TIPASE-289167 format. One record per residue: residue in one letter; x, y, z of N, C-alpha, C in turn. Coordinates in pm, whole numbers. Example, Ala and Ser with C-alpha at 12.3 -4.5 7.8 and 13.67 -1.06 7.14 Angstrom:
TIPASE-289167
+------+--------+--------+--------+--------+--------+--------+--------+--------+--------+
! type !    nxx !    nyy !    nzz !   caxx !   cayy !   cazz !    cxx !    cyy !    czz !
+------+--------+--------+--------+--------+--------+--------+--------+--------+--------+
!    a !   1319 !   -569 !    780 !   1230 !   -450 !    780 !   1320 !   -330 !    780 !
!    s !   1285 !   -225 !    708 !   1367 !   -106 !    714 !   1290 !      3 !    787 !
+------+--------+--------+--------+--------+--------+--------+--------+--------+--------+
***
This chain:
TIPASE-289167
+------+--------+--------+--------+--------+--------+--------+--------+--------+--------+
! type !    nxx !    nyy !    nzz !   caxx !   cayy !   cazz !    cxx !    cyy !    czz !
+------+--------+--------+--------+--------+--------+--------+--------+--------+--------+
!    x !  -9564 !  -1185 !  -4273 !  -9527 !  -1090 !  -4168 !  -9466 !  -1167 !  -4052 !
!    x !  -9348 !  -1115 !  -4003 !  -9279 !  -1185 !  -3898 !  -9358 !  -1175 !  -3770 !
!    x !  -9352 !  -1281 !  -3696 !  -9423 !  -1286 !  -3566 !  -9340 !  -1213 !  -3463 !
!    x !  -9405 !  -1174 !  -3355 !  -9336 !  -1107 !  -3245 !  -9230 !  -1198 !  -3184 !
!    x !  -9258 !  -1328 !  -3182 !  -9162 !  -1425 !  -3124 !  -9032 !  -1426 !  -3202 !
!    x !  -9042 !  -1426 !  -3335 !  -8921 !  -1427 !  -3418 !  -8840 !  -1301 !  -3399 !
!    x !  -8910 !  -1188 !  -3391 !  -8842 !  -1060 !  -3372 !  -8769 !  -1058 !  -3239 !
!    x !  -8833 !  -1113 !  -3136 !  -8771 !  -1118 !  -3004 !  -8647 !  -1206 !  -3005 !
!    x !  -8656 !  -1321 !  -3076 !  -8540 !  -1411 !  -3084 !  -8421 !  -1342 !  -3151 !
!    x !  -8448 !  -1265 !  -3253 !  -8341 !  -1195 !  -3323 !  -8275 !  -1093 !  -3233 !
!    x !  -8356 !  -1023 !  -3158 !  -8302 !   -922 !  -3067 !  -8212 !   -987 !  -2963 !
!    x !  -8263 !  -1102 !  -2908 !  -8184 !  -1173 !  -2807 !  -8053 !  -1224 !  -2865 !
!    x !  -8064 !  -1280 !  -2988 !  -7946 !  -1334 !  -3055 !  -7845 !  -1224 !  -3083 !
!    x !  -7892 !  -1110 !  -3123 !  -7803 !   -998 !  -3154 !  -7732 !   -951 !  -3028 !
!    x !  -7808 !   -945 !  -2917 !  -7748 !   -901 !  -2791 !  -7640 !   -999 !  -2745 !
!    x !  -7667 !  -1130 !  -2763 !  -7567 !  -1231 !  -2724 !  -7439 !  -1216 !  -2806 !
!    x !  -7459 !  -1192 !  -2936 !  -7342 !  -1176 !  -3024 !  -7260 !  -1055 !  -2984 !
!    x !  -7332 !   -944 !  -2957 !  -7265 !   -820 !  -2916 !  -7189 !   -840 !  -2785 !
!    x !  -7256 !   -912 !  -2691 !  -7192 !   -939 !  -2561 !  -7067 !  -1024 !  -2577 !
!    x !  -7074 !  -1125 !  -2664 !  -6959 !  -1212 !  -2687 !  -6842 !  -1135 !  -2747 !
!    x !  -6875 !  -1049 !  -2843 !  -6771 !   -967 !  -2904 !  -6706 !   -876 !  -2800 !
!    x !  -6793 !   -820 !  -2714 !  -6740 !   -732 !  -2608 !  -6647 !   -808 !  -2515 !
!    x !  -6689 !   -932 !  -2479 !  -6605 !  -1014 !  -2392 !  -6469 !  -1045 !  -2456 !
!    x !  -6473 !  -1077 !  -2586 !  -6348 !  -1106 !  -2658 !  -6256 !   -985 !  -2661 !
!    x !  -6317 !   -869 !  -2684 !  -6238 !   -747 !  -2686 !  -6175 !   -720 !  -2551 !
!    x !  -6253 !   -745 !  -2444 !  -6200 !   -723 !  -2309 !  -6085 !   -819 !  -2279 !
!    x !  -6100 !   -947 !  -2324 !  -5992 !  -1046 !  -2304 !  -5866 !  -1004 !  -2378 !
!    x !  -5887 !   -958 !  -2503 !  -5771 !   -914 !  -2583 !  -5702 !   -795 !  -2518 !
!    x !  -5787 !   -703 !  -2465 !  -5731 !   -586 !  -2400 !  -5653 !   -625 !  -2276 !
!    x !  -5706 !   -720 !  -2197 !  -5637 !   -767 !  -2078 !  -5503 !   -832 !  -2113 !
!    x !  -5505 !   -912 !  -2222 !  -5381 !   -978 !  -2267 !  -5276 !   -875 !  -2307 !
!    x !  -5321 !   -773 !  -2382 !  -5229 !   -667 !  -2423 !  -5173 !   -592 !  -2304 !
!    x !  -5263 !   -565 !  -2207 !  -5218 !   -496 !  -2086 !  -5117 !   -579 !  -2009 !
!    x !  -5142 !   -711 !  -2002 !  -5050 !   -800 !  -1931 !  -4912 !   -801 !  -1996 !
!    x !  -4911 !   -806 !  -2130 !  -4784 !   -804 !  -2203 !  -4710 !   -672 !  -2179 !
!    x !  -4786 !   -561 !  -2178 !  -4725 !   -432 !  -2155 !  -4663 !   -424 !  -2016 !
!    x !  -4738 !   -475 !  -1915 !  -4686 !   -477 !  -1779 !  -4560 !   -562 !  -1769 !
!    x !  -4561 !   -677 !  -1836 !  -4446 !   -767 !  -1835 !  -4324 !   -700 !  -1897 !
!    x !  -4347 !   -634 !  -2014 !  -4236 !   -566 !  -2081 !  -4179 !   -453 !  -1995 !
!    x !  -4271 !   -379 !  -1930 !  -4226 !   -271 !  -1843 !  -4145 !   -324 !  -1725 !
!    x !  -4189 !   -438 !  -1670 !  -4117 !   -500 !  -1558 !  -3977 !   -541 !  -1599 !
!    x !  -3969 !   -602 !  -1719 !  -3838 !   -646 !  -1768 !  -3746 !   -526 !  -1792 !
!    x !  -3804 !   -418 !  -1846 !  -3727 !   -297 !  -1871 !  -3675 !   -238 !  -1741 !
!    x !  -3761 !   -234 !  -1640 !  -3721 !   -182 !  -1509 !  -3609 !   -264 !  -1449 !
!    x !  -3620 !   -398 !  -1457 !  -3515 !   -486 !  -1403 !  -3383 !   -464 !  -1475 !
!    x !  -3393 !   -445 !  -1609 !  -3272 !   -422 !  -1688 !  -3205 !   -291 !  -1648 !
!    x !  -3287 !   -188 !  -1628 !  -3234 !    -58 !  -1585 !  -3171 !    -66 !  -1447 !
!    x !  -3233 !   -145 !  -1358 !  -3176 !   -163 !  -1224 !  -3037 !   -224 !  -1231 !
!    x !  -3022 !   -327 !  -1318 !  -2893 !   -393 !  -1333 !  -2788 !   -296 !  -1386 !
!    x !  -2828 !   -215 !  -1487 !  -2735 !   -118 !  -1543 !  -2693 !    -17 !  -1437 !
!    x !  -2789 !     23 !  -1353 !  -2759 !    119 !  -1246 !  -2659 !     60 !  -1147 !
!    x !  -2673 !    -69 !  -1116 !  -2581 !   -135 !  -1024 !  -2440 !   -139 !  -1082 !
!    x !  -2433 !   -165 !  -1214 !  -2303 !   -168 !  -1281 !  -2236 !    -30 !  -1275 !
!    x !  -2316 !     74 !  -1301 !  -2264 !    211 !  -1297 !  -2215 !    246 !  -1158 !
!    x !  -2293 !    206 !  -1055 !  -2253 !    232 !   -917 !  -2122 !    162 !   -884 !
!    x !  -2111 !     36 !   -931 !  -1990 !    -42 !   -905 !  -1868 !     22 !   -970 !
!    x !  -1884 !     67 !  -1096 !  -1774 !    131 !  -1166 !  -1735 !    262 !  -1099 !
!    x !  -1834 !    336 !  -1051 !  -1807 !    462 !   -982 !  -1727 !    439 !   -856 !
!    x !  -1762 !    332 !   -781 !  -1689 !    299 !   -659 !  -1545 !    261 !   -689 !
!    x !  -1525 !    185 !   -798 !  -1390 !    146 !   -838 !  -1307 !    268 !   -877 !
!    x !  -1371 !    360 !   -951 !  -1299 !    481 !   -993 !  -1260 !    566 !   -873 !
!    x !  -1351 !    575 !   -776 !  -1321 !    650 !   -655 !  -1206 !    588 !   -578 !
!    x !  -1203 !    454 !   -577 !  -1093 !    383 !   -508 !   -961 !    409 !   -577 !
!    x !   -963 !    413 !   -713 !   -840 !    436 !   -788 !   -788 !    577 !   -767 !
!    x !   -878 !    671 !   -733 !   -835 !    809 !   -713 !   -740 !    823 !   -596 !
!    x !   -741 !    724 !   -506 !   -652 !    730 !   -389 !   -510 !    688 !   -423 !
!    x !   -490 !    628 !   -543 !   -357 !    585 !   -587 !   -290 !    700 !   -660 !
!    x !   -162 !    729 !   -636 !    -94 !    836 !   -708 !   -110 !    819 !   -858 !
!    x !   -132 !    928 !   -929 !   -162 !    923 !  -1072 !    -55 !    848 !  -1151 !
!    x !     74 !    866 !  -1113 !    182 !    803 !  -1188 !    175 !    651 !  -1181 !
!    x !    116 !    598 !  -1075 !    114 !    454 !  -1055 !    -25 !    395 !  -1065 !
!    x !   -117 !    471 !  -1123 !   -254 !    426 !  -1134 !   -270 !    342 !  -1259 !
!    x !   -291 !    211 !  -1247 !   -302 !    127 !  -1365 !   -425 !    162 !  -1447 !
!    x !   -408 !    166 !  -1576 !   -519 !    194 !  -1667 !   -570 !     62 !  -1723 !
!    x !   -696 !     23 !  -1689 !   -748 !   -106 !  -1734 !   -744 !   -121 !  -1886 !
!    x !   -765 !    -10 !  -1958 !   -765 !    -16 !  -2103 !   -626 !    -46 !  -2157 !
!    x !   -523 !      3 !  -2085 !   -385 !    -24 !  -2127 !   -347 !   -167 !  -2093 !
!    x !   -379 !   -209 !  -1972 !   -341 !   -343 !  -1925 !   -397 !   -450 !  -2015 !
!    x !   -522 !   -432 !  -2058 !   -588 !   -535 !  -2137 !   -527 !   -552 !  -2275 !
!    x !   -441 !   -457 !  -2318 !   -382 !   -469 !  -2450 !   -257 !   -554 !  -2450 !
!    x !   -207 !   -593 !  -2333 !    -86 !   -675 !  -2325 !   -124 !   -823 !  -2332 !
!    x !    -72 !   -890 !  -2432 !   -102 !  -1032 !  -2451 !     11 !  -1119 !  -2393 !
!    x !    -23 !  -1236 !  -2339 !     79 !  -1324 !  -2279 !    192 !  -1360 !  -2375 !
!    x !    160 !  -1369 !  -2506 !    262 !  -1409 !  -2604 !    329 !  -1288 !  -2670 !
!    x !    311 !  -1171 !  -2612 !    371 !  -1050 !  -2666 !    511 !  -1030 !  -2606 !
!    x !    604 !   -985 !  -2689 !    741 !   -962 !  -2641 !    755 !   -821 !  -2584 !
!    x !    818 !   -813 !  -2466 !    839 !   -686 !  -2396 !    988 !   -661 !  -2385 !
!    x !   1031 !   -539 !  -2415 !   1173 !   -505 !  -2411 !   1215 !   -473 !  -2267 !
!    x !   1324 !   -537 !  -2223 !   1377 !   -520 !  -2087 !   1524 !   -483 !  -2096 !
!    x !   1568 !   -389 !  -2010 !   1707 !   -341 !  -2013 !   1776 !   -365 !  -1879 !
!    x !   1903 !   -404 !  -1885 !   1986 !   -417 !  -1765 !   2042 !   -280 !  -1728 !
!    x !   2040 !   -248 !  -1598 !   2093 !   -120 !  -1551 !   2209 !   -139 !  -1454 !
!    x !   2278 !   -253 !  -1464 !   2397 !   -273 !  -1382 !   2517 !   -304 !  -1473 !
!    x !   2635 !   -286 !  -1419 !   2756 !   -302 !  -1500 !   2818 !   -440 !  -1482 !
!    x !   2741 !   -534 !  -1437 !   2787 !   -672 !  -1423 !   2688 !   -765 !  -1494 !
!    x !   2721 !   -891 !  -1498 !   2630 !   -987 !  -1558 !   2504 !   -998 !  -1473 !
!    x !   2390 !   -994 !  -1537 !   2262 !  -1003 !  -1467 !   2183 !  -1120 !  -1525 !
!    x !   2143 !  -1213 !  -1437 !   2060 !  -1326 !  -1478 !   1920 !  -1312 !  -1419 !
!    x !   1820 !  -1321 !  -1504 !   1680 !  -1316 !  -1460 !   1614 !  -1447 !  -1498 !
!    x !   1554 !  -1512 !  -1401 !   1493 !  -1642 !  -1427 !   1345 !  -1640 !  -1388 !
!    x !   1272 !  -1732 !  -1449 !   1128 !  -1739 !  -1422 !   1095 !  -1821 !  -1299 !
!    x !   1197 !  -1880 !  -1236 !   1178 !  -1957 !  -1113 !   1288 !  -1919 !  -1013 !
!    x !   1266 !  -1951 !   -888 !   1366 !  -1923 !   -786 !   1492 !  -2006 !   -808 !
!    x !   1604 !  -1956 !   -756 !   1733 !  -2026 !   -759 !   1781 !  -2055 !   -901 !
!    x !   1747 !  -1966 !   -995 !   1795 !  -1981 !  -1132 !   1728 !  -2089 !  -1213 !
!    x !   1618 !  -2143 !  -1163 !   1547 !  -2248 !  -1236 !   1450 !  -2185 !  -1337 !
!    x !   1392 !  -2268 !  -1422 !   1302 !  -2218 !  -1525 !   1380 !  -2156 !  -1639 !
!    x !   1320 !  -2065 !  -1711 !   1388 !  -1996 !  -1819 !   1479 !  -1888 !  -1760 !
!    x !   1600 !  -1876 !  -1815 !   1695 !  -1777 !  -1766 !   1735 !  -1683 !  -1879 !
!    x !   1736 !  -1554 !  -1848 !   1775 !  -1453 !  -1945 !   1898 !  -1380 !  -1890 !
!    x !   2010 !  -1389 !  -1963 !   2135 !  -1332 !  -1917 !   2169 !  -1201 !  -1988 !
!    x !   2203 !  -1098 !  -1909 !   2246 !   -969 !  -1962 !   2394 !   -953 !  -1928 !
!    x !   2474 !   -916 !  -2026 !   2619 !   -909 !  -2006 !   2668 !   -772 !  -1964 !
!    x !   2596 !   -665 !  -1999 !   2648 !   -531 !  -1972 !   2536 !   -429 !  -1950 !
!    x !   2576 !   -315 !  -1897 !   2485 !   -204 !  -1872 !   2422 !   -156 !  -2003 !
!    x !   2290 !   -140 !  -2000 !   2220 !    -90 !  -2118 !   2179 !   -196 !  -2217 !
!    x !   2220 !   -322 !  -2194 !   2181 !   -428 !  -2286 !   2030 !   -454 !  -2275 !
!    x !   1965 !   -475 !  -2388 !   1820 !   -502 !  -2388 !   1791 !   -640 !  -2447 !
!    x !   1683 !   -697 !  -2400 !   1635 !   -824 !  -2454 !   1483 !   -820 !  -2462 !
!    x !   1431 !   -894 !  -2558 !   1286 !   -908 !  -2572 !   1242 !  -1033 !  -2496 !
!    x !   1152 !  -1015 !  -2401 !   1106 !  -1126 !  -2316 !    954 !  -1137 !  -2326 !
!    x !    906 !  -1258 !  -2340 !    761 !  -1279 !  -2344 !    696 !  -1221 !  -2219 !
!    x !    583 !  -1157 !  -2238 !    512 !  -1096 !  -2125 !    483 !  -1197 !  -2015 !
!    x !    442 !  -1318 !  -2054 !    412 !  -1422 !  -1955 !    537 !  -1457 !  -1874 !
!    x !    654 !  -1463 !  -1941 !    780 !  -1491 !  -1870 !    820 !  -1373 !  -1782 !
!    x !    798 !  -1252 !  -1832 !    836 !  -1133 !  -1757 !    757 !  -1122 !  -1627 !
!    x !    630 !  -1160 !  -1630 !    549 !  -1157 !  -1509 !    604 !  -1255 !  -1405 !
!    x !    653 !  -1370 !  -1453 !    715 !  -1468 !  -1361 !    846 !  -1410 !  -1305 !
!    x !    924 !  -1345 !  -1392 !   1050 !  -1285 !  -1347 !   1022 !  -1178 !  -1241 !
!    x !    923 !  -1094 !  -1266 !    889 !   -989 !  -1169 !    848 !  -1048 !  -1034 !
!    x !    776 !  -1159 !  -1039 !    732 !  -1223 !   -915 !    849 !  -1281 !   -836 !
!    x !    946 !  -1339 !   -907 !   1057 !  -1406 !   -841 !   1178 !  -1316 !   -818 !
!    x !   1179 !  -1199 !   -883 !   1291 !  -1105 !   -865 !   1237 !   -967 !   -830 !
!    x !   1139 !   -964 !   -742 !   1078 !   -837 !   -703 !   1183 !   -741 !   -645 !
!    x !   1280 !   -796 !   -571 !   1384 !   -710 !   -513 !   1473 !   -648 !   -621 !
!    x !   1499 !   -722 !   -729 !   1579 !   -668 !   -841 !   1501 !   -557 !   -912 !
!    x !   1372 !   -580 !   -931 !   1288 !   -483 !  -1001 !   1282 !   -352 !   -925 !
!    x !   1258 !   -361 !   -794 !   1245 !   -240 !   -712 !   1380 !   -172 !   -690 !
!    x !   1489 !   -250 !   -698 !   1622 !   -191 !   -684 !   1664 !   -117 !   -810 !
!    x !   1601 !   -150 !   -923 !   1638 !    -87 !  -1049 !   1751 !   -157 !  -1121 !
!    x !   1769 !   -286 !  -1091 !   1874 !   -362 !  -1161 !   1833 !   -389 !  -1306 !
!    x !   1704 !   -396 !  -1332 !   1656 !   -404 !  -1470 !   1536 !   -312 !  -1485 !
!    x !   1513 !   -269 !  -1609 !   1410 !   -169 !  -1634 !   1320 !   -218 !  -1748 !
!    x !   1189 !   -204 !  -1728 !   1091 !   -247 !  -1828 !   1062 !   -131 !  -1922 !
!    x !   1090 !   -149 !  -2050 !   1075 !    -41 !  -2147 !    940 !    -48 !  -2218 !
!    x !    835 !    -62 !  -2141 !    700 !    -66 !  -2196 !    604 !    -10 !  -2092 !
!    x !    545 !    106 !  -2122 !    459 !    173 !  -2025 !    340 !     89 !  -1983 !
!    x !    290 !      5 !  -2074 !    175 !    -78 !  -2039 !    208 !   -176 !  -1927 !
!    x !    328 !   -235 !  -1935 !    368 !   -332 !  -1834 !    412 !   -261 !  -1707 !
!    x !    474 !   -144 !  -1722 !    514 !    -66 !  -1605 !    392 !    -32 !  -1521 !
!    x !    278 !     -6 !  -1589 !    153 !     26 !  -1517 !    111 !    -89 !  -1427 !
!    x !    152 !   -211 !  -1464 !    118 !   -327 !  -1382 !    225 !   -351 !  -1276 !
!    x !    352 !   -343 !  -1320 !    462 !   -381 !  -1232 !    499 !   -274 !  -1130 !
!    x !    460 !   -149 !  -1156 !    506 !    -39 !  -1069 !    399 !      9 !   -974 !
!    x !    335 !    -83 !   -905 !    229 !    -45 !   -811 !    285 !     12 !   -681 !
!    x !    413 !    -13 !   -656 !    472 !     33 !   -531 !    545 !    165 !   -550 !
!    x !    553 !    241 !   -442 !    618 !    372 !   -444 !    765 !    360 !   -482 !
!    x !    825 !    244 !   -456 !    968 !    226 !   -480 !   1006 !    250 !   -625 !
!    x !    918 !    216 !   -717 !    954 !    226 !   -860 !    973 !    371 !   -903 !
!    x !    914 !    464 !   -827 !    924 !    605 !   -863 !   1067 !    655 !   -854 !
!    x !   1151 !    590 !   -771 !   1288 !    637 !   -749 !   1390 !    570 !   -839 !
!    x !   1343 !    488 !   -931 !   1436 !    420 !  -1021 !   1476 !    513 !  -1135 !
!    x !   1608 !    528 !  -1155 !   1660 !    611 !  -1263 !   1667 !    531 !  -1392 !
!    x !   1653 !    598 !  -1504 !   1666 !    535 !  -1634 !   1812 !    530 !  -1675 !
!    x !   1842 !    463 !  -1784 !   1979 !    455 !  -1836 !   2031 !    595 !  -1866 !
!    x !   1948 !    677 !  -1928 !   1990 !    813 !  -1965 !   2022 !    897 !  -1842 !
!    x !   1944 !    880 !  -1736 !   1968 !    957 !  -1614 !   2097 !    913 !  -1545 !
!    x !   2123 !    783 !  -1546 !   2248 !    732 !  -1487 !   2368 !    786 !  -1566 !
!    x !   2356 !    788 !  -1698 !   2465 !    839 !  -1782 !   2490 !    988 !  -1757 !
!    x !   2384 !   1061 !  -1728 !   2400 !   1203 !  -1696 !   2485 !   1221 !  -1570 !
!    x !   2463 !   1133 !  -1473 !   2543 !   1139 !  -1349 !   2688 !   1106 !  -1380 !
!    x !   2709 !    999 !  -1455 !   2846 !    956 !  -1487 !   2920 !   1058 !  -1572 !
!    x !   2846 !   1135 !  -1651 !   2906 !   1237 !  -1738 !   2908 !   1375 !  -1672 !
!    x !   2876 !   1379 !  -1542 !   2879 !   1503 !  -1465 !   2789 !   1611 !  -1526 !
!    x !   2670 !   1573 !  -1561 !   2571 !   1670 !  -1607 !   2535 !   1764 !  -1493 !
!    x !   2482 !   1881 !  -1524 !   2447 !   1978 !  -1420 !   2340 !   1925 !  -1323 !
!    x !   2267 !   1823 !  -1369 !   2163 !   1763 !  -1283 !   2214 !   1639 !  -1209 !
!    x !   2344 !   1612 !  -1218 !   2400 !   1487 !  -1165 !   2367 !   1465 !  -1018 !
!    x !   2390 !   1564 !   -934 !   2371 !   1547 !   -790 !   2223 !   1527 !   -756 !
!    x !   2137 !   1609 !   -815 !   1994 !   1597 !   -786 !   1940 !   1461 !   -831 !
!    x !   1991 !   1411 !   -944 !   1948 !   1279 !   -991 !   1996 !   1170 !   -896 !
!    x !   2122 !   1184 !   -852 !   2177 !   1084 !   -759 !   2096 !   1081 !   -629 !
!    x !   2058 !   1197 !   -580 !   1978 !   1204 !   -458 !   1840 !   1141 !   -477 !
!    x !   1788 !   1149 !   -599 !   1657 !   1091 !   -629 !   1661 !    938 !   -631 !
!    x !   1779 !    883 !   -667 !   1791 !    737 !   -682 !   1773 !    665 !   -549 !
!    x !   1725 !    541 !   -558 !   1713 !    461 !   -435 !   1853 !    412 !   -393 !
!    x !   1871 !    368 !   -269 !   2004 !    327 !   -220 !   2073 !    222 !   -306 !
!    x !   1998 !    128 !   -361 !   2059 !     22 !   -444 !   2116 !     80 !   -572 !
!    x !   2043 !    172 !   -633 !   2096 !    232 !   -756 !   2213 !    324 !   -726 !
!    x !   2211 !    387 !   -610 !   2326 !    468 !   -571 !   2451 !    381 !   -559 !
!    x !   2435 !    262 !   -504 !   2548 !    168 !   -494 !   2600 !    132 !   -633 !
!    x !   2507 !    108 !   -727 !   2546 !     73 !   -863 !   2626 !    186 !   -927 !
!    x !   2580 !    310 !   -907 !   2647 !    426 !   -966 !   2786 !    444 !   -904 !
!    x !   2796 !    425 !   -773 !   2926 !    435 !   -706 !   3022 !    331 !   -763 !
!    x !   2975 !    210 !   -787 !   3060 !    104 !   -843 !   3105 !    140 !   -984 !
!    x !   3017 !    206 !  -1061 !   3055 !    253 !  -1195 !   3177 !    346 !  -1185 !
!    x !   3170 !    442 !  -1092 !   3276 !    541 !  -1078 !   3405 !    477 !  -1026 !
!    x !   3390 !    385 !   -931 !   3507 !    313 !   -880 !   3577 !    237 !   -993 !
!    x !   3498 !    177 !  -1079 !   3554 !    104 !  -1193 !   3630 !    198 !  -1286 !
!    x !   3577 !    320 !  -1304 !   3646 !    418 !  -1388 !   3781 !    456 !  -1328 !
!    x !   3782 !    475 !  -1196 !   3908 !    512 !  -1129 !   4010 !    399 !  -1143 !
!    x !   3964 !    275 !  -1120 !   4053 !    158 !  -1129 !   4112 !    145 !  -1269 !
!    x !   4030 !    175 !  -1371 !   4074 !    162 !  -1511 !   4143 !    287 !  -1563 !
!    x !   4170 !    380 !  -1470 !   4237 !    505 !  -1507 !   4163 !    585 !  -1615 !
!    x !   4033 !    578 !  -1611 !   3951 !    657 !  -1703 !   3933 !    798 !  -1647 !
!    x !   3911 !    898 !  -1733 !   3893 !   1036 !  -1685 !   3771 !   1047 !  -1592 !
!    x !   3791 !   1109 !  -1479 !   3682 !   1130 !  -1383 !   3691 !   1271 !  -1327 !
!    x !   3580 !   1324 !  -1282 !   3575 !   1456 !  -1221 !   3575 !   1437 !  -1070 !
!    x !   3688 !   1473 !  -1006 !   3700 !   1448 !   -861 !   3612 !   1543 !   -778 !
!    x !   3574 !   1655 !   -836 !   3477 !   1741 !   -767 !   3342 !   1670 !   -758 !
!    x !   3303 !   1606 !   -868 !   3179 !   1528 !   -869 !   3189 !   1412 !   -770 !
!    x !   3304 !   1343 !   -772 !   3324 !   1229 !   -683 !   3313 !   1271 !   -537 !
!    x !   3369 !   1387 !   -506 !   3361 !   1438 !   -369 !   3216 !   1463 !   -327 !
!    x !   3140 !   1524 !   -416 !   2999 !   1554 !   -386 !   2918 !   1424 !   -370 !
!    x !   2943 !   1328 !   -460 !   2870 !   1201 !   -452 !   2908 !   1124 !   -326 !
!    x !   3033 !   1136 !   -286 !   3079 !   1070 !   -164 !   3005 !   1126 !    -43 !
!    x !   2988 !   1257 !    -42 !   2918 !   1320 !     70 !   2771 !   1277 !     76 !
!    x !   2707 !   1271 !    -42 !   2565 !   1234 !    -47 !   2545 !   1087 !    -10 !
!    x !   2633 !   1002 !    -62 !   2617 !    857 !    -42 !   2672 !    808 !     91 !
!    x !   2762 !    887 !    148 !   2826 !    842 !    272 !   2935 !    740 !    247 !
!    x !   2979 !    730 !    122 !   3084 !    634 !     83 !   3205 !    711 !     32 !
!    x !   3323 !    681 !     85 !   3445 !    743 !     36 !   3486 !    670 !    -93 !
!    x !   3444 !    726 !   -205 !   3461 !    657 !   -333 !   3608 !    638 !   -368 !
!    x !   3689 !    739 !   -344 !   3832 !    728 !   -377 !   3899 !    619 !   -296 !
!    x !   3870 !    614 !   -165 !   3928 !    511 !    -79 !   3882 !    372 !   -121 !
!    x !   3756 !    362 !   -160 !   3703 !    233 !   -207 !   3778 !    188 !   -332 !
!    x !   3804 !    283 !   -421 !   3876 !    251 !   -545 !   4019 !    206 !   -514 !
!    x !   4086 !    276 !   -421 !   4223 !    239 !   -383 !   4228 !     99 !   -323 !
!    x !   4129 !     70 !   -238 !   4124 !    -63 !   -176 !   4104 !   -171 !   -281 !
!    x !   4022 !   -142 !   -379 !   3998 !   -239 !   -487 !   4124 !   -261 !   -569 !
!    x !   4198 !   -153 !   -594 !   4323 !   -164 !   -670 !   4424 !   -248 !   -593 !
!    x !   4435 !   -227 !   -463 !   4527 !   -305 !   -379 !   4491 !   -453 !   -382 !
!    x !   4364 !   -483 !   -369 !   4321 !   -624 !   -374 !   4356 !   -685 !   -508 !
!    x !   4334 !   -609 !   -615 !   4363 !   -658 !   -750 !   4513 !   -683 !   -766 !
!    x !   4595 !   -590 !   -715 !   4742 !   -605 !   -726 !   4790 !   -726 !   -646 !
!    x !   4736 !   -744 !   -527 !   4778 !   -859 !   -444 !   4740 !   -990 !   -510 !
!    x !   4626 !   -994 !   -573 !   4584 !  -1117 !   -641 !   4675 !  -1147 !   -757 !
!    x !   4720 !  -1042 !   -828 !   4811 !  -1062 !   -942 !   4947 !  -1112 !   -894 !
!    x !   4993 !  -1058 !   -779 !   5124 !  -1100 !   -725 !   5120 !  -1247 !   -682 !
!    x !   5007 !  -1284 !   -622 !   4993 !  -1422 !   -574 !   4986 !  -1521 !   -690 !
!    x !   4935 !  -1473 !   -805 !   4922 !  -1565 !   -919 !   5053 !  -1579 !   -996 !
!    x !   5153 !  -1492 !   -969 !   5281 !  -1500 !  -1040 !   5366 !  -1616 !   -990 !
+------+--------+--------+--------+--------+--------+--------+--------+--------+--------+
***
């Protein structure tokens, strides 16, 4: 028969074991709770960062809303243009046009011989040309035939007044929209169009003098007199060379 002392020892031992198990369970629970708190903290920090990004993008979008829609660059479009990609460019003047990647004709030079001529130019070179010939670009002496690049190059209001080759031809062919198109053109392009017509008169090509009269009034240039003066200069030069 077991003694009372042995029974007491067993009870004490059992209580110690139970207490130890309880302590271990509490430690494990604390560890699990700590991990949960840590994970929640990391999740909250991550959400905060995402919220900041969203706020930043919202501010940028709001800023872009102040730019006219026609000239609002689309980041998704811009990012598709690669530096080694070829972009088509057209000359819109009736004389030789040289575009270079450096000032004073240095660097790479691209020569256009006539109105409407197109060339493929590397995007990286075209960006240099735009930087060094900003006045030519805004005057409409050359035209970029790629909407993605236009979104980058046409940030200024001036580009809105540049006529395309087709629009210039409508004026020269006395289309019903000729006068309204001419009025839309910037002063530099108006000069180019006037020179086109003067050249036609000098070369005895068919011209509509009613159109010429209207364009003269809008431009403030007496086109017929300009053509006569050019013919006289040409004749005098020929006489002197004989």
